[in-house]
C-alpha positions in Angstrom: -30.7 2.5 3.6 -31.7 5.1 6.1 -29.2 6.3 8.8 -31.3 4.6 11.5 -31.3 1.3 9.5 -27.6 1.6 8.9 -26.8 2.1 12.6 -29.1 -0.8 13.4 -27.4 -3.1 10.9 -23.9 -2.0 12.2 -24.9 -2.8 15.8 -26.4 -6.1 14.8 -23.2 -7.2 13.0 -21.1 -6.0 15.9 -23.2 -8.3 18.2 -22.8 -11.2 15.8 -19.0 -10.6 15.8 -19.0 -10.6 19.6 -21.0 -13.8 19.7 -18.3 -15.4 17.4 -20.5 -15.7 14.3 -18.3 -17.2 11.5 -17.8 -14.9 8.6 -18.3 -11.6 10.6 -15.2 -9.8 11.8 -14.5 -6.3 13.2 -11.5 -4.2 13.6 -10.7 -0.9 15.3 -7.9 1.5 14.3 -6.6 4.5 16.1 -3.4 6.6 15.8 -2.1 4.6 18.8 -3.0 1.0 18.1 -5.1 -1.5 16.0 -7.4 -4.1 17.4 -9.3 -7.1 16.3 -12.6 -7.3 18.2 -13.7 -10.8 18.9 -16.0 -12.9 21.0 -17.3 -11.3 24.2 -15.9 -8.0 23.1 -12.3 -9.4 23.5 -9.8 -7.1 21.9 -6.6 -8.5 20.4 -3.8 -6.0 19.7 -2.4 -6.1 16.2 1.2 -5.0 15.8 0.4 -4.0 12.2 -3.0 -2.8 11.2 -4.4 0.2 9.4 -7.3 1.6 7.5 -6.4 3.7 4.4 -8.8 6.1 2.6 -8.1 7.8 -0.7 -11.3 9.6 -1.7 -10.9 11.9 -4.7 -7.2 12.3 -4.0 -7.6 13.1 -0.3 -5.6 10.5 1.7 -6.2 9.6 5.3 -4.7 6.7 7.1 -5.2 5.5 10.7 -3.2 2.7 12.3 0.2 1.4 12.9 3.0 -0.8 11.4 5.1 -2.8 13.8 3.5 -0.8 16.7 4.6 2.5 15.1 1.9 5.0 14.3 1.4 5.7 10.6 -1.7 7.9 11.1 -1.7 11.2 9.3 -4.1 12.6 11.9 -4.7 12.0 15.6 -7.6 9.9 16.9 -8.4 9.5 20.5 -8.0 6.0 21.9 -9.9 6.4 25.1 -13.0 4.7 23.8 -13.6 2.2 21.0 -16.2 4.6 19.7 -13.5 7.2 18.9 -11.7 4.8 16.5 -12.2 4.0 12.9 -14.3 0.8 13.1 -14.6 -1.7 10.2 -17.0 -4.6 10.2 -16.7 -7.2 7.5 -19.7 -9.4 6.7 -18.2 -12.3 4.6 -20.8 -14.9 5.4 -21.6 -15.1 1.7 -18.4 -14.8 -0.3 -20.4 -13.6 -3.3 -21.9 -10.8 -1.2 -19.2 -9.3 0.9 -20.2 -6.2 2.7 -18.0 -3.8 4.6 -19.3 -1.2 7.1 -16.9 1.6 7.9 -17.5 4.0 10.8 -15.3 7.1 10.4 -17.1 8.8 12.2 -20.3 8.3 10.2 -21.2 4.7 9.1 -20.9 3.9 5.4 -21.9 0.6 3.8 -20.0 -0.9 0.8 -20.9 -3.9 -1.2 -20.8 -4.9 -4.9 -24.2 -3.2 -5.5 -22.9 0.1 -4.3 -22.3 3.0 -6.7 -20.4 6.2 -6.4 -19.3 9.1 -8.5 -16.3 9.6 -6.2 -12.9 8.1 -7.0 -12.4 5.8 -4.0 -9.8 3.4 -2.6 -10.3 2.1 0.9 -7.8 -0.5 2.2 -8.2 -2.4 5.5 -5.1 -4.4 6.4 -3.7 -6.2 9.4 -1.1 -8.9 10.0 0.0 -10.8 13.1 2.5 -13.7 12.6 1.4 -15.9 9.8 -2.1 -14.5 9.8 -3.2 -11.5 7.7 -6.4 -9.8 6.5 -6.8 -7.6 3.5 -10.1 -6.0 2.4 -10.5 -3.3 -0.2 -13.1 -1.1 -1.8 -12.3 0.3 -5.2 -14.0 1.9 -8.2 -14.8 -0.5 -11.1 -13.1 1.3 -14.0 -15.8 0.0 -16.4 -18.8 1.6 -14.6 -19.8 3.4 -11.4 -20.0 0.3 -9.3 -17.8 -0.6 -6.4 -15.5 -3.6 -6.2 -15.4 -5.1 -2.7 -13.2 -8.0 -1.6 -11.8 -9.4 1.6 -9.2 -12.1 2.2 -8.2 -13.7 5.5 -5.2 -16.0 5.3 -3.3 -18.2 7.8 0.0 -19.0 6.2 3.3 -17.1 5.7 3.2 -17.5 1.9 -0.4 -16.3 1.6 0.3 -13.5 4.1 3.2 -12.3 1.9 0.7 -12.2 -1.1 -1.8 -10.2 1.0 1.0 -7.8 2.0 2.2 -7.3 -1.6 -1.3 -6.7 -2.8 -2.0 -4.3 0.0 1.1 -2.2 -0.9 0.1 -2.1 -4.5 -3.3 -0.6 -3.6 -1.8 2.3 -1.7 -0.4 5.6 -3.1 3.3 5.5 -3.7 4.3 7.7 -0.7 2.3 5.7 1.8 3.4 2.4 0.2 7.1 3.5 0.5 6.6 4.5 4.2 5.0 1.2 5.1 7.6 -0.8 3.1 10.4 1.0 5.0 8.8 0.1 8.4 8.2 -3.5 7.3 11.8 -3.8 6.0 13.1 -2.5 9.4 11.1 -5.3 11.1 12.5 -8.0 8.8 16.0 -6.7 9.4 15.5 -6.7 13.2 14.1 -10.3 13.0 17.1 -11.4 10.9 19.5 -9.9 13.4 17.7 -11.7 16.2 17.8 -15.0 14.3 21.6 -14.6 13.6 22.2 -14.0 17.3 
């Protein structure tokens, strides 16, 4: 797909998301906050949301956990265009496609191939809702594995969270686990009060 076609498809999907098309979602991540972008360009702050990249051992993460930045680099948050933007097209669950703008647009689906070692994890949670999408190398060939999972229950969100932490490198996983543990401790203290 040419760069022009890729940009056109990205814009088309962003418009579908803004129009509330079922199966199309978008998220924006900066070093200051994470947003879910919905109908009529409404932006919903996500207390926990991040986009993690491990490409050939080079790790970048942008986002926050419990409203605390976990970004290992600074991104401006003045304009949505300055953020890492992810659009998930899950209208056909057998043909999930993720578009990642960081700053160039890349398209990933099950037909994609790469010679790079790649792990990309997109994750957010808010109350009992959570979303986990990932892009990985298939160890049996050069193809890409792409999956996305939105859930709306505490139990399923716990599964999404555990799977997310397993996909990250150990240092990043430990850092996020620590921040999530602090949140659970604070919640328990409030409940005990």
